[in-house]
C-alpha positions as CSV (number, residue, x, y, z in Angstrom):
1,X,0.1,0.2,-0.4
2,X,1.3,3.6,-0.7
3,X,1.9,5.6,1.8
4,X,-0.4,9.1,1.6
5,X,2.4,11.7,-0.2
6,X,3.2,14.7,1.2
7,X,1.7,18.0,0.2
8,X,4.8,20.4,-1.3
9,X,5.4,23.5,0.4
10,X,6.0,26.4,-1.2
11,X,9.3,28.2,-1.5
12,X,9.7,30.8,0.4
13,X,11.2,32.5,-2.6
14,X,7.9,31.9,-4.0
15,X,6.3,33.5,-0.9
16,X,9.1,36.4,-1.1
17,X,7.8,37.7,-4.9
18,X,4.1,37.4,-4.4
19,X,4.4,39.4,-1.2
20,X,6.6,42.6,-3.5
21,X,3.7,41.7,-6.6
22,X,1.0,42.7,-4.2
23,X,3.0,45.6,-2.8
24,X,3.7,46.3,-5.9
25,X,0.7,46.4,-7.0
26,X,-0.7,48.7,-4.6
27,X,1.6,51.2,-4.5
28,X,0.5,52.1,-8.4
29,X,-3.0,52.4,-7.3
30,X,-1.9,55.0,-4.4
31,X,0.7,57.5,-6.8
32,X,-1.9,58.2,-8.8
33,X,-1.5,55.1,-12.0
34,X,-4.6,54.1,-13.6
35,X,-5.2,52.5,-17.3
36,X,-6.2,54.7,-19.8
37,X,-9.9,54.3,-19.9
38,X,-12.4,55.7,-22.7
39,X,-12.1,59.0,-22.7
40,X,-15.0,61.6,-21.7
41,X,-15.8,64.7,-23.5
42,X,-17.2,67.5,-23.3
43,X,-19.6,67.9,-26.2
44,X,-22.0,65.4,-27.3
45,X,-21.7,66.8,-31.0
46,X,-19.1,67.3,-33.0
47,X,-19.0,68.3,-37.2
48,X,-15.7,67.5,-38.9
49,X,-15.7,70.8,-42.1
50,X,-12.5,71.0,-44.0
51,X,-10.7,67.1,-45.4
52,X,-12.7,65.6,-43.6
53,X,-12.3,62.4,-46.0
54,X,-8.8,62.1,-45.0
55,X,-7.8,59.2,-44.1
56,X,-6.6,60.7,-40.8
57,X,-10.2,62.3,-41.1
58,X,-12.1,59.1,-41.8
59,X,-10.4,57.3,-38.0
60,X,-11.2,60.5,-35.9
61,X,-14.3,60.2,-36.8
62,X,-14.8,56.6,-36.5
63,X,-13.1,56.4,-33.2
64,X,-14.9,59.5,-31.8
65,X,-18.4,57.3,-32.6
66,X,-17.5,54.6,-31.0
67,X,-16.7,56.6,-27.2
68,X,-20.4,57.9,-28.2
69,X,-19.7,61.5,-29.8
70,X,-22.2,62.3,-32.9
71,X,-20.2,63.5,-35.8
72,X,-21.6,65.1,-38.5
73,X,-19.7,65.9,-42.1
74,X,-20.2,69.3,-44.1
75,X,-22.7,66.4,-46.6
76,X,-25.0,66.2,-43.8
77,X,-28.0,68.3,-43.4
78,X,-28.2,70.7,-41.1
79,X,-31.5,69.6,-38.8
80,X,-34.1,71.8,-38.2
81,X,-34.0,72.3,-34.6
82,X,-30.3,73.9,-35.9
83,X,-28.1,70.8,-34.5
84,X,-24.9,71.4,-36.3
85,X,-22.9,69.4,-33.3
86,X,-21.2,71.3,-30.8
87,X,-18.5,72.0,-31.3
88,X,-16.6,72.4,-35.5
89,X,-13.1,70.8,-36.0
90,X,-12.3,71.9,-38.5
91,X,-9.1,69.4,-40.6
92,X,-6.5,72.3,-42.2
93,X,-3.9,69.0,-43.6
94,X,-3.4,66.2,-43.5
95,X,-0.2,65.3,-45.5
96,X,2.0,61.9,-45.9
97,X,5.2,63.1,-46.9
98,X,8.4,60.7,-48.4
99,X,12.3,62.3,-48.5
100,X,15.2,60.6,-49.2
101,X,18.2,60.6,-46.0
102,X,20.7,58.2,-47.0
103,X,22.5,57.5,-50.0
104,X,24.9,55.0,-50.8
105,X,28.3,56.1,-52.7
106,X,26.4,55.6,-56.4
107,X,23.4,57.4,-55.7
108,X,20.9,54.4,-54.7
109,X,18.4,54.6,-52.0
110,X,19.5,53.7,-48.5
111,X,17.0,54.9,-46.4
112,X,14.0,56.7,-46.6
113,X,11.8,58.8,-43.8
114,X,8.1,59.0,-43.7
115,X,5.7,61.8,-42.1
116,X,2.3,62.2,-41.5
117,X,1.4,66.1,-40.6
118,X,-2.1,66.6,-39.7
119,X,-3.1,70.1,-38.4
120,X,-6.5,70.5,-37.0
121,X,-8.5,73.9,-35.4
122,X,-11.7,73.4,-33.5
123,X,-13.9,75.7,-32.5
124,X,-17.9,76.3,-30.1
125,X,-20.5,76.2,-33.4
126,X,-21.1,80.0,-32.0
127,X,-17.0,80.3,-33.1
128,X,-15.7,80.7,-29.9
129,X,-11.9,78.7,-30.4
130,X,-11.4,75.9,-28.1
131,X,-7.7,75.3,-29.6
132,X,-5.8,77.4,-32.4
133,X,-4.6,76.1,-34.9
134,X,-2.7,72.5,-33.9
135,X,-0.1,70.1,-35.9
136,X,1.0,67.8,-34.8
137,X,4.1,65.6,-37.0
138,X,5.3,62.3,-36.2
139,X,7.9,61.1,-38.3
140,X,9.9,57.4,-38.8
141,X,12.4,56.6,-40.6
142,X,12.9,53.1,-42.4
143,X,16.1,51.3,-44.8
144,X,15.5,50.4,-48.2
145,X,17.4,48.2,-51.0
146,X,16.1,47.5,-54.0
147,X,16.1,43.8,-53.5
148,X,13.2,43.7,-50.8
149,X,11.6,46.1,-53.4
150,X,7.8,44.6,-52.3
151,X,8.3,44.2,-48.6
152,X,9.6,47.6,-48.4
153,X,6.2,49.2,-49.9
154,X,4.5,46.4,-46.9
155,X,6.4,48.3,-44.1
156,X,5.9,52.0,-44.8
157,X,2.1,51.3,-45.7
158,X,2.0,49.7,-41.7
159,X,4.5,52.6,-40.5
160,X,2.0,54.9,-42.0
161,X,-0.9,53.3,-40.7
162,X,0.5,53.2,-37.2
163,X,1.5,56.9,-37.6
164,X,-2.1,57.8,-38.4
165,X,-3.9,55.8,-35.7
166,X,-1.7,57.6,-32.9
167,X,-2.6,61.3,-34.3
168,X,-5.7,59.6,-34.0
169,X,-5.4,58.8,-30.5
170,X,-3.7,62.2,-29.5
171,X,-5.9,64.3,-31.4
172,X,-8.6,62.3,-29.1
173,X,-6.9,62.4,-26.0
174,X,-6.8,66.7,-27.2
175,X,-10.2,66.8,-27.5
176,X,-11.5,65.1,-24.2
177,X,-9.3,68.8,-21.9
178,X,-11.4,70.3,-24.3
179,X,-14.3,72.6,-21.5
180,X,-16.9,74.3,-23.8
């Protein structure tokens, strides 16, 4: 007959590690740290004017709608109640740029710099300025080789998409701190 096996004891090191993690979690809560949550806006509706069909403007529109903000564009007719949006976001520029920053000795492209530039302003429907002209500029460097053109094109598209998402998040954070 087999004798009952003794229960394994937790090593002292594991207990100390668990206590340390618990203390760290308590310390982070005490310093004001919290995970990012959905933004709360001081407005319920927003009208996008200007370059509203650009990639960043379209992503921004989707992000605002997911956050519960009613978004109107200039093509949306103003209702008889006059609901044209509590605030107006004017997209002044949404540009993607690609510049050569490095070449080989024989003049072949070795390195590129990708830039995404987004300029906007925010005002109330009555015309009071809430955010002056704001420009967000993101840059990414990318190496280039002629032997992998298709892969580099895919990498470039991915980097532009990443910058676009980053700009949308930055605009959302700026809109969340606006007080009417």
